[in-house]
C-alpha positions as CSV (number, residue, x, y, z in Angstrom):
1,M,0.0,-0.1,0.0
2,I,1.6,3.4,-1.1
3,S,0.9,6.2,1.1
4,A,0.3,9.9,0.2
5,D,3.8,10.7,1.7
6,T,5.5,8.1,-0.4
7,I,4.0,9.6,-3.6
8,T,5.0,13.2,-2.9
9,S,8.5,12.1,-1.9
10,R,9.1,9.7,-4.8
11,T,12.1,10.6,-6.9
12,F,12.9,9.5,-10.5
13,T,15.9,9.1,-12.4
14,T,16.4,12.1,-14.8
15,V,17.3,11.3,-18.4
16,R,18.5,13.8,-20.9
17,F,19.7,11.9,-24.0
18,K,16.8,9.7,-24.4
19,E,13.0,10.3,-24.3
20,G,11.7,11.1,-21.0
21,Y,8.4,12.4,-19.3
22,S,8.1,16.2,-18.7
23,T,9.0,16.4,-15.0
24,R,6.5,19.2,-14.3
25,E,3.8,17.3,-15.7
26,V,4.6,14.3,-13.7
27,D,5.2,16.2,-10.5
28,D,1.8,18.0,-11.0
29,F,0.0,14.7,-11.6
30,L,1.4,13.3,-8.4
31,D,0.3,16.2,-6.4
32,E,-3.2,15.7,-8.1
33,I,-3.1,12.0,-7.1
34,V,-2.6,12.9,-3.5
35,D,-5.3,15.4,-3.3
36,R,-7.9,13.2,-5.0
37,M,-6.8,10.3,-2.6
38,A,-7.7,12.6,0.2
39,T,-11.2,13.2,-1.2
40,G,-11.9,9.5,-2.0
41,D,-12.3,10.1,-5.7
42,H,-13.4,6.8,-7.2
43,S,-12.6,7.6,-10.5
44,L,-8.9,8.1,-9.7
45,A,-7.6,4.6,-10.9
46,R,-9.1,5.3,-14.4
47,R,-7.6,8.7,-14.4
48,I,-4.3,7.2,-13.6
49,K,-4.6,4.6,-16.2
50,E,-5.4,7.0,-19.1
51,K,-2.9,9.9,-18.1
52,T,-0.4,10.6,-20.7
53,F,2.6,12.9,-20.4
54,S,4.5,15.1,-23.0
55,N,7.8,13.3,-24.0
56,V,11.0,15.5,-23.7
57,R,14.4,14.9,-25.2
58,F,17.7,16.9,-24.6
59,R,16.4,18.4,-21.6
60,G,15.8,16.8,-18.3
61,G,12.8,14.4,-18.2
62,Y,11.9,11.4,-15.9
63,D,12.6,7.9,-17.1
64,I,9.6,6.8,-18.7
65,D,9.7,3.0,-17.3
66,E,10.1,4.2,-13.8
67,V,7.2,6.6,-13.8
68,D,5.1,4.0,-15.5
69,D,6.1,1.2,-12.9
70,F,5.4,3.6,-10.1
71,L,1.9,4.7,-11.3
72,D,1.0,1.0,-11.6
73,Q,1.8,0.6,-8.1
74,V,-0.3,3.4,-7.2
75,T,-3.1,2.5,-9.2
76,E,-3.2,-1.0,-7.3
77,T,-3.2,1.0,-4.1
78,V,-6.1,3.4,-5.2
79,E,-8.1,0.4,-6.5
80,A,-7.7,-1.4,-2.9
81,L,-9.2,1.5,-1.2
């Protein structure tokens, strides 16, 4: 079970020379997840599964596989609530 604190403190590897996710978009979405978890939003799991991020290259972005794996874990937690 992943807590809100775990979500807000999660860090990801930053990539620069291969495609990564926009750091700002990922960070903002993690904040949104925590806010929605607090309200008991029942559509949150679906929202996480459907979320897409802009890809960046040649500037810092988060490792795509790490973010996707973490969001899968968060989805499992949300579905269990």
